[in-house]
BABAZA-816851 format. One record per residue: x, y, z of N, C-alpha, C, O in turn. Coordinates in steps of 0.1 Angstrom, whole numbers, plus 5000, padded with zeros to 4 digits. Layout:
BEGIN
XYZXYZXYZXYZ;...
//
This chain:
BEGIN
810018844174809318874187809018744194808518654188;809318744207809118624214807618594217806818694215;807318474220805918434223805418524235804218564235;806318544244805818624256805518764252804518824257;806318824244806118964239804818974231804019064233;804618874223803418874214802118864223801118924221;802218774233801118764242800818894250799618924252;801918954254801719084262801119184253800219264257;801619194240801019294231799619274228798819364227;799219144226797819104223796919144235795819194233;797419124247796619154259796419314260795419354263;797519384256797419534257796419584246795619674249;796519524234795519564224794119544228793219624226;793919424234792519384238792119484249790919524250;793019514258792619604270792319744264791319804269;793119794255792819924249791519924242790720014242;791219814234790019804227788819804236787819864234;788919724247787819714257787619854263786519894266;788719924266788620054273787920154263787020224268;788220154250787620244241786120204239785320294238;785820074239784420034238783620084250782520124249;784220064262783520104274783320254274782220304278;784320334269784220484269783120524259782320614262;783020454247782020484238780620454244779720524242;780520344251779220304257778920404268777720434270;779920444275779720534286779220674281778320734287;779820724270779420844264778220824255778320834243;777120804262775820774254775220894249775421004255;774420884239773720994233772521034241771820944246;772321154244771121204251770421294241770821404238;769221244236768521324226767021294227766621184231;766221394222764821374221764621274209765221294198;763821174211763521074201762021054200761420994209;761421114190759921114189759621034176760321034166;758420974176757920894165756620964159755821014167;756420964146755221014140754020944146753920824147;753021024150751820974156751920964171750820944177;753020984177753220974192752521084199752421194193;751921064210751221164218751821164232752021064239;752121284237752621304250751821414257751321504251;751721404271751021504278751921564289752621494296;751821694290752721774299751921874307750921924302;752421914318751922034326753122124327754222094331;752922254322753922354323753422464333752222494333;754322514341754022624350755122714353756322674352;754822834355755922934359755423014371754223074370;756123024381755823114393756823214394758023194396;756423344394757323454396757023534408755823564411;758023564416757923644428758723764427759923754424;758123884429758824014427758624104439757524114445;759724164444759724264455760324394450761424384445;759724504454760224634451760324704464759324724471;761524744469761724804482762424934481763124974471;762325004492763025134493763625154507762825134517;764825184509765525224521765125134533763925094533;765925104542765525044555764824914554764124874564;764824844543764224714542762724724540762024624542;762124844537760724854535760324804521760824864511;759424704520758924664507757724744503756724744510;757824804491756624874486755624784480754424804482;756124684473755224584467755824454467757024434464;755124344470755424204468754424144460753224144463;754824084449753824024439754323884436755423854434;753323794437753523654432752523614422751323634424;752923574410752023534400752423394395753523354393;751323314393751523174388750723164375749523204374;751323114365750623084352751022934348752122894349;749922864345750222724341749222684330748122734329;749622584323748722514313749122374311750322344312;748222294308748522154304748422134289747522204283;749222054284749422044269749321894265749821804272;748721874254748821744247749621764234749221834225;750821694234751721714222751521594213751621474217;751221624200751021524190752121534179752221644174;752821434177753921434167753321424153752821314150;753421524145752821524132753721464121753321394112;755021484123756021434113757421434119757621504128;758221344114759621334118760521334106760321244097;761421424104762321424093763721434099764121544104;764521324098765821324104765721344119765121264126;766421444125766421474139765421584143765521634154;764521614134763521714137762121664136761721594127;761321694146759921654147759021774146759321884152;757921764139756921874138755821834149755321724148;755621924158754721894169753521994170753722114168;752421934172751222024175750822014190750721904195;750822124196750522134211749122184213748822294208;748222114219746922154222746722184237747122104245;746222304240746022344254744822274260743722294254;744922204271743822134276743322194289742222164293;744022284296743622354307744522474310745722474305;744022574316744822694319744522734334743422724339;745622774340745522824354746322954355747422974349;745823044363746523164367746123224380744923214384;747023264388746723334401747723444403748823444398;747323544411748123654414747923704428746723714432;748923724436748823784449749723904450750923904448;749124014454749824144456749824184471748724184477;751024204476751124254490751724394490752824414484;751024484495751524624496751024694509750424624517;751324824510750924894521749324904522748824944532;748724874510747224884509746624754514745424744515;747424644516746924514520747324404511748224424503;746624294512746924174504745724144495744524144500;745924124482744924094473745323964465746423954460;744323874465744623744457743423714448742323734452;743823674436742823634426743323514419744523504416;742423414416742923294410741823234400740623264402;742323164390741423104380742022964376743222954374;741122864374741522734369740422694360739322664364;740722674347739722644337739022504340737922474337;739822414347739322284350738322284362737622184364;738322394369737422414381736422524379735922574388;736222554366735422674363733922644366733322544361;733322724374731922704378731022814373729822814376;731522904366730723014360730223114370729423194367;730723114382730223204393731123314397730823394406;732323324391733323434395732823574392732023594382;733223664400732923804398734223894399735223834403;734124014396735224114397736424074389736324024378;737624084396738824054389739023914385739623884375;738423814393738523674389737823654376738223564368;736723734373736023714361736923754349736723704338;737823854352738723894341739623774337739823754325;740123704347741023584344740223474337740823394330;738923474339738123364332738223364317737923264311;738623484311738723484297739823394292739823364280;740723344301741723254297741123124292741823044285;739823094295739222974291739122964276739022854270;739323074269739223074254740523014248740522994236;741522994256742722934251742622774251743322704244;741622724259741522584260740922524247740022574241;741622424242741222364229742022414217741922364206;742722524220743422594209744822524208745322464217;745422534196746722464193747722554187747322654181;748922524189750022584182751022484178751022364183;751922514168752822414163754322464163754522584164;755222374163756622404163757422284159756922174158;758722304156759622194154760522174166760822274173;760922054168761722024180762921934175762721834168;764121974177765321904173765721804184765121804195;766821734182767321634191767721694204767721624214;768121814205768621874217767421934225767521974237;766221944219765021994225764822144221763922204227;765522194211765322334207764022344199763722274190;763222444204761922474198762122584188762722694191;761722564175761822664165760522674157759722584157;760422784150759322804141757922794147756922744141;757822834160756522824166755522924160755823034158;754322874158753222954152751922914158751722794163;750923004158749622974164749323044177748123054181;750323104183750123174195749323304194748523334202;749523374182748823494180747323464179746523544183;746923354173745523324172744923294185743723334188;745723234194745223214208745023354215744023374222;746023444213745923574219744723644214744023714222;744423634201743323704195742023654201741023724204;741923524203740723454208740423504223739323534226;741523514230741323564244741023714244740123764251;741723794236741623934236740223984232739724074238;739623914222738223954218737223944229736324034230;737423844238736523834249736923924261736123984268;738323934262738824014274738524164273738224224283;738524214261738224354259736924394265736824494272;735824324262734524354268734524324283733824404290;735124224287735224194302735924304310735424344320;737024354304737724454311736924584311736824654322;736224624301735424744300734324734311734024824318;733624614311732624594321733124604335732424654344;734324544337734924554351735224694355734924734366;735824774346736124914349734924994352734925084361;733824964345732625044347731925004360731425094367;732024884364731424834376732224874389731724894400;733624894387734524924398735425034394736625004391;734925154393735725264387737025294395738025354389;737125264408738325294416739225174417740225184424;738925064410739724944411741224954407742024884413;741525044398742925054394743725154402744925174399;743125214412743925304421744525414414743925474405;745825454418746425564412746625554397746725654390;746725434392746925404378745725464370745925514359;744525444376743325494369743325644367742725694358;744125724376744125864374745225904364745226014359;746125814361747225844352746925804338747525844328;745925714336745725654323744225664320743325664329;743925664307742525664303741925524302742725434302;740625514301740025374300740625284289740825164291;740825344277741325274266742725214269743025104266;743625304275744925254278744925144289745625044288;744025164299743925064309743424924303744024824306;742424934295741924814288742924744280743124624282;743724824272744724754264745824694273746324584270;746224764283747224714292746824584298747624484299;745624574303745124454310745024344300745324224303;744524374288744324264277745724214274745924094272;746724304272748124264269748624174280749324074277;748424214292748924134303748223994304748923894307;746923984301746223854302746723764291746723644293;747123814279747423734268748923714265749323634256;749823784273751223784270751823654270752723624261;751423554278752023424279751823344267752523244264;750823384258750523304246751123364233750823314222;751923464234752623514222753523414217754123334225;753723404204754623304198756023304205756523204208;756523424206757923434212757923384227758823324231;756823424234756823384248756623234250757323164258;755823174241755623024242756922954238757322854244;757623004228758822944223759922954234760622854237;760023074240761023084251760722994263761622934269;759422994266759022904278759422764276759922694285;759122704264759322564261760822544259761322434263;761622634254763022614252763722604265764722534267;763322684275763922674288763922534294764822494301;762822464292762622324298762822214289763022094293;762822234276763022134266764422124261765022014259;765122234258766422234252767422224263768222324266;767522104269768422084280769421974277770321934284;769321914265770121804260771321854252771221954246;772421774252773621814245773621794230772721724225;774521854223774621844209775221704204775221674192;775721634214776421504211776421414223776021464234;777021294222777121204234777921264245778921334243;777421234257778121284269778221174280777321084281;779321174287779421074298779121144311779021264312;778921064321778621124335779721214339780921184338;779321334344780321434348780721534337781221634341;780421504325780721594314779621704313778421684317;780021824308779121944308779022004294779921974285;778022084292777922164280777122294284776522304294;777222394275776622524279775822584268775822534256;774922674272774022744262773822884266773622914278;773822974257773523114259772023134259771323074250;771423224267770023254267769723394272770523444280;768623454267768223584271766723574275765923514268;766423634286765023634291764623774296765523844301;763423814294762923944299762823934314762423834320;763224044321763224054335762424184339762924294338;761224164344760424274349760424384338760324364326;760724514342760924624333762324664333762724774328;763224574338764624604338765224584324766224654321;764724494317765324464303765524324301764724234306;766524284293766824144290768024094298769024164298;767823984305768923924312769623824303768923724299;770823844300771623744293772523664302773223714310;772523534300773323444308773623314301773023284291;774623244306775023114301774723004311775123014322;774022904306773622794315774622684313774922644302;775122624324776022504323775122384327774522374338;775122284318774422164320775422054323776422044316;775121964332776021854336775321724336774221714343;775821624330775321484330775621434344776821414348;774621414352774821374366774521234369774221194381;774521144359774321004361773120944355772121014353;773220814352772120744346771920614354772920554359;770620574355770320444361769020394356768020464356;769020274352767720204347767120284335765920284335;767920334326767320404315766920554318766420614309;767220604330766820734333768120814336769020774343;768220934330769421024331769021154338768021214335;769821194347769621324354770621424350771821404349;770121544347770921654342770721774352769621804356;771821834357771721944366772222074359773022064350;771622184363771922314357772422414367772122404379;773222504362773822604370774222724361774322714349;774522834368775022954361776522944358777222904366;776822974345778222974341778723114337778223164327;779523174345780023314342779023414348778123384355;779323544344778523654349777423694339777723704327;776223714344775123754335775223904332776023974338;774523944321774524084317773024124316772124044315;772824254318771524314317771424424307772124524308;770624404297770424504286769124574290768024524291;769224714291768124794296767024804285767224794273;765824814291764624834283764224984283763925034294;764325054272764025194272762525224275761725144270;762225334281760825374283760325414269761025464261;759025394268758325424255758325574254758225654263;758425624241758325764238757025794232756425714225;756625914234755325964227754125894232753225854224;754025874245752825814251753125684258753925684267;752425584253752625454260751925444273750925524276;752325364282751725344295752525434305753625404308;751825544310752625644318753125584331754225604335;752325494338752725434350753925344348754825334356;753825264337754925174334756225244330757325204334;756025354323757225434319757825494332759025504333;757025544341757525594354758325494361759425514367;757825364362758425264369759825224362760825194368;759825224348761025204341762025304344763225274346;761625434346762525544350763125514363764325534366;762225464372762725434386763725324386764725334393;763525224377764425114377765725134368766625054369;765625234360766725254350768125264356769125224350;768225324368769525344374770025224382771125234388;769225124383769625004391770724924385770724904372;771524864393772624774388772424634394772024624405;772724544385772524404390773524374401774724384399;773124324412773924294423774124144426775124104432;773224064422773323924424772423854414771323894410;772923734409772123644401772423504404773623474407;771423414403771723274405770823194396769723244392;771223074393770422984385770722844389771922804390;769722764391769922614394768722544389767622594388;768822414388767722334383768222194380769322154381;767222114375767521974371766521934360765421984359;766921834353766021774343766221614343767321574345;765121544341765121404340764821354326763721394321;765621274320765421224307765121074307765921004313;764121034300763820884299763020864286762220934282;763320744280762620704268762620804257761620824249;763720884255763820974244763221114246762921174236;762821144258762321284260762421324275762621234284;762321454277762421504291761121474298760021504292;761121414309759921374317759721474329758621474334;760721544333760521634344761721734343762821704342;761321864345762421964345761922084354760722114354;762822134362762522244371763722334371764922294374;763522464369764622564368764222684377763122734376;765122724385764922844394765922954390767122924390;765423074387766323184384766023304393764823334394;767023364399766823474408767823584405768923564401;767323714406768223824405767923924416766823934421;768824014418768624124427769324244421770424234415;768724364422769324484416769024594426768024594434;769924694426769724804436770324934430771124934420;769825044435770325174430769625284438768925264447;769925414434769325524441768025564435767825554422;767025604443765725644438765925774431766625864436;765325804419765425924412764826044419763926024427;765326164417764826284423763426304419763026274408;762626344429761226374426760326254428759126264425;760826144432760026024434758926044444757925984444;759226134454758226164464756926214459755926204466;756926264447755626314441754626204438753526224436;755126074439754225964437753225954449752225884449;753526034459752526054469752725994483752425874484;753126064493753026034507752825894511751925864519;753525804506753425664509754625624518755725624513;754325584530755425534538756025624548756825584556;755725754547756225844558757725864556758225864545;758325894568759825914568760625804561760425684565;761425844552762225744545761425664534762025584527;760125694534759325624524759225704511760025794509;758225674503758225734490757825884491758125964482;757125914502756726054503757526114515757126224520;758626054519759326094531760526184528760626244517;761526174537762626264536763826204528764826264527;763626084523764726014516765625944525765225904536;766825924521767825844529768425924540768026034543;769425854547770025924558770826044554771426044543;770826144562771526274559771026344547771826414540;769726324543769226384531769626324518769226384508;770326214518770726154506769526084499768526054506;769626064486768525994479768325854485769325784488;767125814487766825684492767325574483767225594471;767725464488768125344480766825264476765925254484;766925214465765825124460766424994456767524984452;765624884458766024754454764924674448763724704451;765224584439764224494433764824354433766024334430;764024264436764424124435763324044428762124074429;763723944420762823864413763223714413764423684411;762323634415762623484415761623414406760323434408;762023334397761223264387761423114388762623074387;760423044390760522894390759722834379758422854378;760322764370759722704358759622554360760622494363;758522494357758322354358757722294346756822354340;758122174342757622104330757621954334758621894335;756421894335756321754340755421674330754321724326;755921554327755021474318753921404327754121364338;752821394321751621334327751221214320751421194308;750621114328750320984322749020994313748920924303;748121084317746921094309746521244308746821324317;745821284298745421424296744321464306743421384309;744421584312743321634321742121664313742121674300;741021664319739721694312739721844308739921934316;739521864295739422004290738022054293737021984290;737922174298736622234302736622374298736722464307;736322414285736222544281734922604285734022624277;734722634298733422684303733222824301734122894295;732022874305731723014302731823104314731623224313;732323054325732423134337733823124343734823094336;733923134356735223134363735023094377733923084383;736223054383736223024397737322924400737522834393;738022944411739122854414739522874429739322984434;740122774435740622784448741922854448742722844438;742222924459743522994460744622894459745722924455;744422774464745422674465745422584453745922474453;745022634441745022554429746422504426747422584427;746522384422747822324419748322354405747522364396;749622374404750222404391751222294388751922304377;
//
């Protein structure tokens, strides 16, 4: 081989080596990296907006609910790529706004702004203060997958023991507060329903699913900018059932040690129906499930982003929306003269056809790292501004 050919070959080998090294460096690992004894502080929130409508664009109910809590995460142990984490709740927030033909009702609570002066329905929300200072544990792997979560039931029990008495006192002081539902259900059923609703967010499964949505956003291996990966997920949607979908994650670039990941829907989602309870249960909820049973998913969307820095997610926001529609079941008008012609007590759709019903739901989940823990205030009362921040 001539000297010229040898020089050319050497140059080619060097170029290929440099290219491979650059590609290896470009396809950097994105992983949670936690150290034993490390402490992190986060604020988690979820805002859900739901509309139920019938014919002609008339909305029967518009509901917006916000639930949030701040967490102090303490890393108890690290074995390989798995960390055992203890999460302590340092504050709780919840608000709800209902818009219907009966008017607009808003109630809110923030444990950090608790002044002990709330009354009525706001006092019911104040039982959430019993979650402050309580902890739950889980393991977190390098992708952010949360597994083996425990401790949520103890939090539910602490809230429920106080909530049961608060709900009973509320119902006694305001016997008409539950409206038509109060005529369909007995006091014990109403009490259990409200207690379940107040504590639902702290069930082990609910906490695990909530954290997985915002923590498990990292890939199973190194990725370069522009590369993607997917994950299957199922989440409950109203009383429609379980929404199954595949999320596509894309590495959208790194700069100064910070990486941005974008999220979107990959493929068509599926909806698994939730059957109505048999042999009793909540009559109003079963009726609503019957109303929703014939609806078909007409649209779904998912988008969001996450920011990763120093071995953990520092900010994540995910928005999920669905729309479903179908015909109202026969006899729905018996729910009572609401809305007149074409309404729930009216003549139905055009030409005597069954009226159309629609439901839409939008959920926004946020997870943000905080520099310092908020002041924990497990107070004995309640009170919050409607504009409380989440």
